[in-house]
C-alpha positions as CSV (number, residue, x, y, z in Angstrom):
1,X,-2.1,-13.7,35.0
2,X,0.7,-14.6,37.4
3,X,4.1,-15.1,35.9
4,X,3.6,-12.4,33.2
5,X,6.4,-10.0,32.8
6,X,4.4,-6.8,32.8
7,X,7.4,-4.6,32.2
8,X,8.0,-6.6,29.0
9,X,4.3,-6.4,28.1
10,X,4.3,-2.6,28.3
11,X,7.7,-2.1,26.8
12,X,7.8,0.3,23.8
13,X,4.1,0.6,23.8
14,X,1.6,3.5,24.2
15,X,-1.0,1.7,26.2
16,X,-4.5,2.8,27.1
17,X,-6.2,0.8,29.9
18,X,-9.9,1.4,30.0
19,X,-13.1,0.1,31.5
20,X,-14.4,-2.5,29.0
21,X,-17.9,-2.5,30.4
22,X,-18.4,1.3,30.3
23,X,-20.2,2.5,27.2
24,X,-18.5,5.9,27.3
25,X,-15.1,4.2,27.6
26,X,-15.9,2.0,24.6
27,X,-16.9,5.0,22.6
28,X,-13.5,6.5,23.6
29,X,-11.8,3.3,22.4
30,X,-13.7,3.5,19.1
31,X,-12.6,7.1,18.7
32,X,-9.0,6.1,19.2
33,X,-9.2,3.3,16.7
34,X,-10.8,5.6,14.1
35,X,-8.1,8.3,14.5
36,X,-5.1,6.2,15.2
37,X,-4.3,5.3,11.6
38,X,-0.7,4.1,12.4
39,X,-1.8,1.9,15.3
40,X,0.4,4.0,17.7
41,X,-1.8,3.0,20.7
42,X,-2.7,-0.3,22.1
43,X,-5.9,-0.8,24.1
44,X,-6.5,-3.1,27.1
45,X,-9.6,-3.6,29.2
46,X,-9.2,-3.4,33.0
47,X,-11.4,-6.5,33.2
48,X,-8.9,-8.6,31.2
49,X,-6.1,-10.6,32.9
50,X,-3.5,-8.4,31.2
51,X,-5.3,-5.3,32.4
52,X,-5.5,-6.6,36.0
53,X,-1.8,-7.4,35.9
54,X,-0.9,-4.0,34.6
55,X,-3.0,-2.3,37.3
56,X,-1.2,-4.4,39.9
57,X,2.2,-3.5,38.5
58,X,1.5,0.2,39.0
59,X,-0.1,-0.4,42.4
60,X,-3.4,0.9,41.0
61,X,-6.7,-0.4,42.5
62,X,-8.0,-3.3,40.5
63,X,-11.5,-3.5,42.0
64,X,-12.9,0.0,41.5
65,X,-11.2,1.6,38.6
66,X,-12.3,5.2,38.2
67,X,-9.9,6.4,35.6
68,X,-8.5,5.2,32.3
69,X,-4.7,5.0,32.4
70,X,-2.3,5.9,29.7
71,X,1.0,4.2,30.0
72,X,4.3,5.0,28.2
73,X,7.1,2.8,29.3
74,X,7.1,2.7,33.1
75,X,5.2,5.9,33.6
76,X,1.4,6.2,33.7
77,X,-1.0,9.1,33.5
78,X,-4.5,9.1,34.9
79,X,-7.7,11.2,34.8
80,X,-7.5,14.3,32.6
81,X,-3.7,13.9,32.1
82,X,-4.3,10.5,30.5
83,X,-6.9,12.0,28.1
84,X,-4.8,14.9,27.2
85,X,-1.6,12.8,26.6
86,X,-3.5,10.6,24.2
87,X,-5.3,13.5,22.4
88,X,-2.0,15.4,22.0
89,X,-0.5,12.4,20.1
90,X,-3.5,12.0,17.7
91,X,-2.4,14.9,15.5
92,X,-4.4,17.8,14.1
93,X,-7.1,18.9,14.8
94,X,-7.3,16.8,18.0
95,X,-4.0,18.1,19.3
96,X,-5.5,21.6,19.7
97,X,-7.6,20.2,22.6
98,X,-4.5,20.1,24.7
99,X,-5.1,23.8,25.3
100,X,-7.3,22.5,28.1
101,X,-4.0,22.1,30.1
102,X,-4.4,25.8,30.8
103,X,-7.2,24.8,33.2
104,X,-5.6,23.9,36.6
105,X,-5.1,20.2,37.0
106,X,-7.1,20.1,40.2
107,X,-10.2,21.5,38.4
108,X,-9.7,19.3,35.3
109,X,-9.5,16.2,37.4
110,X,-12.5,17.2,39.5
111,X,-14.5,17.4,36.2
112,X,-13.1,14.1,35.0
113,X,-14.0,12.5,38.3
114,X,-17.6,13.7,38.2
115,X,-18.0,12.0,34.8
116,X,-16.1,8.9,35.8
117,X,-18.2,8.4,39.0
118,X,-21.4,8.8,37.1
119,X,-20.4,7.1,33.8
120,X,-22.7,4.1,34.1
121,X,-25.7,6.1,35.0
122,X,-25.1,8.7,32.3
123,X,-23.9,6.5,29.4
124,X,-24.8,3.0,30.4
125,X,-22.9,-0.2,31.1
126,X,-22.4,-3.5,29.2
127,X,-23.0,-6.7,31.1
128,X,-19.8,-8.0,29.5
129,X,-16.6,-6.7,27.9
130,X,-17.0,-6.3,24.2
131,X,-14.9,-8.6,22.1
132,X,-13.1,-6.6,19.5
133,X,-13.8,-7.3,15.8
134,X,-10.9,-9.1,14.1
135,X,-10.3,-6.2,11.8
136,X,-9.4,-4.1,14.9
137,X,-7.3,-6.7,16.8
138,X,-4.0,-4.9,16.0
139,X,-5.3,-2.1,18.2
140,X,-5.5,-4.3,21.3
141,X,-2.8,-5.7,23.6
């Protein structure tokens, strides 16, 4: 996706970059779609050309992505911080989950990493990236 102005692509967006082959990650995306009534967030698969360009823009590894990213303007969050940033913007009752921030980041990220490393074994993997249904296309970048 050379020649794409990624800074323009992410401008004024609340972007979630996720593993489109991971069944757990797809369940997370479905959760976001269900609870993001105002289409505040945009979703993008790491396997897509746009996803790869965004990862490159932030100097994030493109070949072995172990964390979803949450991007606001030119700042990104990964691991447990990404999940908590998204959850905190979904409103009540989900916003209450941000109490997890009281757990030290190092421990939160360790727990996140254990799930991320084993996500295919625990939850499964699609052989392909799911194509979003047309009724949900406004949720995708």
